[in-house]
C-alpha positions in Angstrom: 20.7 179.9 99.7 22.1 179.4 103.2 24.2 181.4 105.6 26.0 181.2 109.0 27.1 183.7 111.5 29.6 182.7 114.2 28.4 183.9 117.6 31.4 182.5 119.5 31.8 179.7 122.0 30.8 177.1 119.4 27.4 178.8 118.7 26.2 180.0 115.3 23.1 181.6 113.8 22.0 179.9 110.7 19.4 180.2 107.9 18.4 178.4 104.7 16.0 179.3 101.9 15.4 176.6 99.3 13.2 176.8 96.2 11.8 173.9 94.2 10.8 174.1 90.6 10.1 171.9 87.5 13.3 172.1 85.5 11.4 171.4 82.3 8.8 174.1 82.7 10.1 176.5 85.4 6.9 176.2 87.4 7.5 176.4 91.2 6.8 173.3 93.1 5.3 172.7 96.6 2.1 174.6 95.9 4.1 177.3 94.0 5.6 178.6 97.2 8.6 180.9 96.7 10.7 178.8 99.2 8.5 175.7 99.3 11.3 173.2 99.9 12.8 174.8 103.0 12.7 178.2 104.8 14.4 178.1 108.3 16.3 180.2 110.8 17.9 178.9 113.9 20.8 178.3 116.2 23.5 175.6 115.9 25.8 174.6 118.8 28.7 172.1 118.7 27.7 171.1 122.2 23.9 171.3 122.5 22.7 170.6 118.9 20.6 172.6 116.5 17.3 174.4 116.9 15.5 175.5 113.8 12.2 177.3 113.1 10.2 177.6 109.9 9.2 175.3 107.1 11.3 172.2 107.1 11.6 168.4 106.8 10.5 166.0 109.5 12.8 163.6 111.4 11.9 160.6 109.3 13.2 162.4 106.2 16.4 163.5 108.0 17.2 160.2 109.7 15.5 157.2 108.0 15.5 158.3 104.4 19.3 158.3 104.0 19.3 154.6 104.7 17.0 153.8 101.7 17.5 154.0 98.0 16.1 157.5 98.0 19.4 158.7 99.4 21.6 157.9 96.4 19.0 157.6 93.6 15.8 159.5 94.4 12.1 159.1 94.2 11.8 156.5 91.4 12.7 153.9 94.1 10.1 155.3 96.5 6.9 153.9 97.8 4.0 154.0 95.3 2.5 157.5 95.3 5.0 158.4 98.1 2.2 157.6 100.5 4.5 157.3 103.5 6.7 160.4 102.6 9.5 158.1 101.5 10.7 160.9 99.1 9.8 163.9 101.3 6.8 165.1 99.4 5.6 166.9 102.5 7.2 169.6 104.6 6.0 171.1 107.9 5.3 174.8 108.2 5.2 176.9 111.4 7.4 174.3 113.0 10.3 174.0 115.5 12.8 171.2 115.3 15.6 170.1 117.6 18.5 168.0 116.3 20.9 166.5 118.8 24.7 166.2 118.4 25.9 162.7 117.6 26.7 160.7 120.8 28.7 157.5 120.2 27.0 157.1 116.9 23.5 157.9 118.2 21.5 161.0 117.1 17.9 162.0 117.7 15.4 164.6 116.4 12.0 166.0 117.5 9.7 168.4 115.6 6.4 170.1 116.4 4.3 172.1 113.9 1.7 174.5 115.2 -1.8 174.2 113.7 -2.5 177.9 114.0 -6.2 177.6 114.8 -7.3 179.9 117.6 -9.1 178.0 120.4 -8.2 174.6 119.0 -4.5 174.0 119.6 -4.7 170.4 118.4 -6.3 171.2 115.0 -3.8 171.1 112.2 -0.8 170.3 114.5 2.1 168.0 113.5 4.6 166.2 115.6 7.4 163.8 114.8 10.5 162.2 116.4 13.2 159.8 115.4 16.6 158.3 116.2 19.5 157.0 114.2 22.6 154.9 115.0 25.7 154.3 113.0 28.7 152.1 113.9 31.2 151.3 111.1 29.4 149.5 108.2 26.0 149.3 110.1 23.4 152.1 110.2 19.9 151.9 111.7 17.1 154.5 112.1 13.4 154.7 113.1 10.8 157.4 113.6 7.2 158.4 114.1 5.1 161.1 112.4 1.6 162.4 113.1 -0.4 165.2 111.4 -3.9 166.4 112.2 -5.9 167.3 109.1 -7.5 170.5 110.5 -11.1 171.4 110.7 -11.9 173.0 107.3 -15.0 171.3 105.9 -16.7 172.1 102.6 -20.0 170.6 101.6 -19.6 168.1 104.4 -16.1 166.9 103.4 -12.8 167.8 105.0 -10.1 169.7 103.1 -6.6 169.1 104.4 -5.4 172.2 106.3 -2.6 171.1 108.5 0.8 172.6 109.4 2.0 169.6 107.4 1.6 169.3 103.6 -0.7 166.4 102.5 0.4 163.2 100.6 -2.7 162.6 98.5 -1.2 163.3 95.1 -1.8 160.2 93.0 -4.4 157.4 92.3 -2.6 155.3 95.0 -4.1 157.3 97.8 -6.2 160.2 96.5 -9.4 158.4 97.8 -8.2 159.3 101.3 -7.7 163.0 100.9 -10.5 163.8 103.4 -8.6 162.0 106.1 -8.6 163.6 109.6 -5.0 162.5 110.2 -1.8 160.9 108.8 0.2 158.6 111.0 3.5 157.1 109.8 6.0 154.7 111.4 9.2 154.0 109.5 12.3 152.0 110.2 15.3 151.1 108.1 18.8 149.7 108.2 21.8 149.3 105.9 25.1 147.5 105.9 28.2 147.9 103.8 30.8 145.3 102.8 33.5 146.9 100.8 32.0 148.3 97.6 28.7 146.4 98.2 25.9 147.8 100.4 22.4 146.6 101.0 19.4 147.6 103.1 15.9 146.9 104.3 13.1 149.3 105.2 9.5 149.1 106.5 6.7 151.6 107.0 3.2 151.6 108.3 1.0 154.5 107.2 -2.5 155.1 108.5 -5.0 157.6 107.2 -7.7 158.2 109.9 -11.3 158.9 109.2 -14.3 160.6 110.8 -17.8 161.9 109.9 -16.3 164.4 107.5 -14.3 161.8 105.5 -15.5 160.1 102.3 -14.2 156.8 103.7 -15.3 155.4 107.1 -12.5 153.0 108.2 -8.9 153.7 108.8 -6.8 153.1 105.6 -3.6 151.1 106.5 -0.7 150.9 104.1 2.1 148.5 104.9 5.3 148.8 102.9 8.5 146.8 102.8 11.5 147.5 100.6 15.0 146.1 99.9 18.0 147.3 97.9 21.5 146.4 96.9 24.1 148.9 95.7 27.5 148.4 94.2 30.3 151.0 93.8 31.6 149.7 90.4 34.4 152.3 90.2 35.2 155.5 92.2 32.9 157.3 89.8 30.3 154.7 88.8 27.6 153.4 91.2 24.7 151.0 90.4 21.7 149.8 92.4 18.6 147.6 92.3 15.6 147.7 94.6 12.3 146.0 95.3 9.2 147.5 96.9 6.0 145.9 98.1 2.9 147.8 99.4 -0.4 146.5 100.6 -3.6 148.4 101.5 -6.2 147.2 104.0 -9.2 148.7 105.7 -11.8 150.4 103.4 -10.3 148.6 100.4 -7.7 146.0 99.5 -4.9 146.5 97.0 -1.3 145.3 96.4 1.6 147.0 94.6 4.8 145.3 93.5 7.7 147.6 92.2 11.2 146.8 90.8 13.7 149.6 90.1 17.3 149.8 88.7 19.6 152.8 88.6 23.0 154.1 88.1 25.0 157.4 88.4 28.3 158.5 87.2 30.3 161.3 88.9 31.8 163.8 86.6 33.2 165.8 89.5 32.5 166.1 93.3 29.5 168.2 92.5 28.1 167.0 89.2 26.6 163.6 88.3 24.9 161.9 85.4 22.1 159.5 86.3 19.8 156.9 84.6 16.9 155.3 86.5 14.1 152.9 85.5 11.1 151.4 87.3 8.3 148.9 86.8 5.2 148.5 88.9 2.1 146.3 89.0 -1.1 147.0 91.0 -3.9 144.6 91.9 -7.1 144.7 93.9 -9.2 147.8 94.6 -8.8 151.2 96.2 -11.1 154.3 96.5 -11.5 157.3 94.2 -11.8 160.9 95.4 -15.6 160.4 96.0 -15.0 157.3 98.1 -16.2 154.8 95.5 -14.3 151.5 94.9 -12.2 151.4 91.8 -9.5 149.1 90.3 -6.1 149.8 91.7 -3.8 151.6 89.3 0.0 151.8 89.2 1.9 155.0 89.9 5.7 154.8 90.5 7.2 156.8 93.3 6.2 160.5 93.8 6.2 161.4 90.1 2.4 161.9 90.1 2.0 160.1 86.8 -1.1 158.0 86.9 -0.9 155.0 84.6 -4.7 154.5 84.0 -3.9 150.8 84.1 -2.6 148.2 86.5 1.0 148.4 85.3 3.5 151.2 84.7 7.0 151.6 83.4 9.1 154.7 83.9 12.6 155.8 82.9 14.5 159.0 83.9 17.8 160.3 82.7 19.4 163.6 83.9 22.2 165.6 85.4 22.5 166.5 89.0 24.6 169.5 90.2 25.1 170.2 93.9 25.8 173.6 95.3 
């Protein structure tokens, strides 16, 4: 649900409330929040840009994500376990975000989320910024994200209590749930030639540790991805993607993932889609207690742990935009 009130002189008051739920079960997502996907209020100006407050996406999601396969096809093309927020698993609460107008193809964003801890302003804080540039068939974007994990400790182990949601939802990275911080650098680019488009993306994700973490060396994930899309007809689009991820630091693991997908537009607002992915994991990572275990496959942000070093996943559905 969204609304706009014209305040005159190119200025408008805006709001948006967005709920996420499992369409198969009806269970609310995002920690079963009523408006867990987005809850914002703000001001939008044709001249000065947009300022929003509330629970919202970070600049990497707004600017870099549209240049990846997540834009047209969704999370099955995403980074294993969505460890770098490729598919916007996290949002930032208690945040303020500024989005600039587009100047000669260039746009930038900045966000700050308050930790809400009295006497410790840095505890639980989040900050992020990014920029994007588009010129004809070329599009480029890059951004930075940092979240402090807060100071909640139970039995000597940190529990994530940040203004930002956590990303530790699968076997890919659940061994780092006691991290004291998340830091992400992402960049991407795409180019279109007629009905054909292709792109590249890179991310570096680091989970910091301290004396309250079950791991004692910064976990570093490097990810590279590539995709090719083809607009077969005005209604039919097909794409293929490849994703490679490596873990270094307290453990060493590698993940290779291949995805294919297609969607067919029934109208401007309704689409049918079919997606499939395959992933292979090798090496070792850490479990929730900090012990070394064999790496397991887990495609995108679906949260389905394979229990083995390989996983195949297929999804079909209907998408309606409103």
